[in-house]
N, C-alpha and C positions, 0 to 999 in steps of 0.2 A: 530515577526514577524507572519502571520499569514502562516499557515503550508499549504502544497497546499495537499486539502484533494482526488484529485480522481488522482489518480496520472497516469493510463491508459489513463481518458479525455487529462490531459496535455501531453504527453508520444504525444495522437496522433495530438496533434493543433502542438506541436511543430514540428512534423516529414513531414509535412502538409509545416512549414513553411518551414524547407530545406530543401523540393522538389520542391517550385516554384520555386528559384532561391539558387542554394547551393552556387553557388562565391556570390555571394550580400550578404547572408544571412553571410559568413563568414569576408569577408570585413566588417559587420553592426558594426556601434565604434555612441553610445551614443555621441551626442552634446553636446560641453566645458557648453552649462548653462543646460545640466539635470546633470552633474557629479558635481558641482557646488554646485544645488540643496541638492542631494544626501547628498555630502560632509556636508553641513552644517547643513542634518539632522541628522546630522549618531554624529556631533558633539553639535548638541543640545540633542538630547537624551544620550549621555552623562556624561553629564552637571545634567543629571536630569531636564529639561529645555523645553521638547515636550509637545507642546497640545498636546488634541485625536486626532485630527481634524491630525494634522500633523506626528502624527505616522501612522493615515492609512494610510496620503499619503509615508509616509515611507514606510510600512507595501505591496504597490501596486509596490514601484520601486524596491522592490528587487522581489516579484513575476514573474516582467516583469525576472528581470537578471534571476531567474532563465530559465523562459520559453529562451528565447535567448541562457543559456547557452544549454539545452537541445538542442535545433538547431543547433548550429554551432556543437553541436558531434554526431547528426545526419550528418549534410553535409557533413562531415570530414570523417561520420564511417553510411551508411546508412544500412548495417549490421543490425547494433546493434538493431535499433528500431523494424526491422523484428524477429531476436533469442527472443527478451525481450517478444514477444507479439505470445507470438507462444501458 
């Protein structure tokens, strides 16, 4: 997985997403198609059958998942963003 190198920037984006419509952020779920694709990529990675391009795709999905998890945390508790960025 590609590490998020600039945590402050990613937290700011996650907070922006969270604050645009917290209820919608909390209700968001990936589509069945997206979940299926990620599962396929994970299985290919586990069996060492993943291509370089597929690995990049999986890394991208993991970054998006991380961003959405942070957005959901900030949507639930906006004060956490402000505490972390003092």
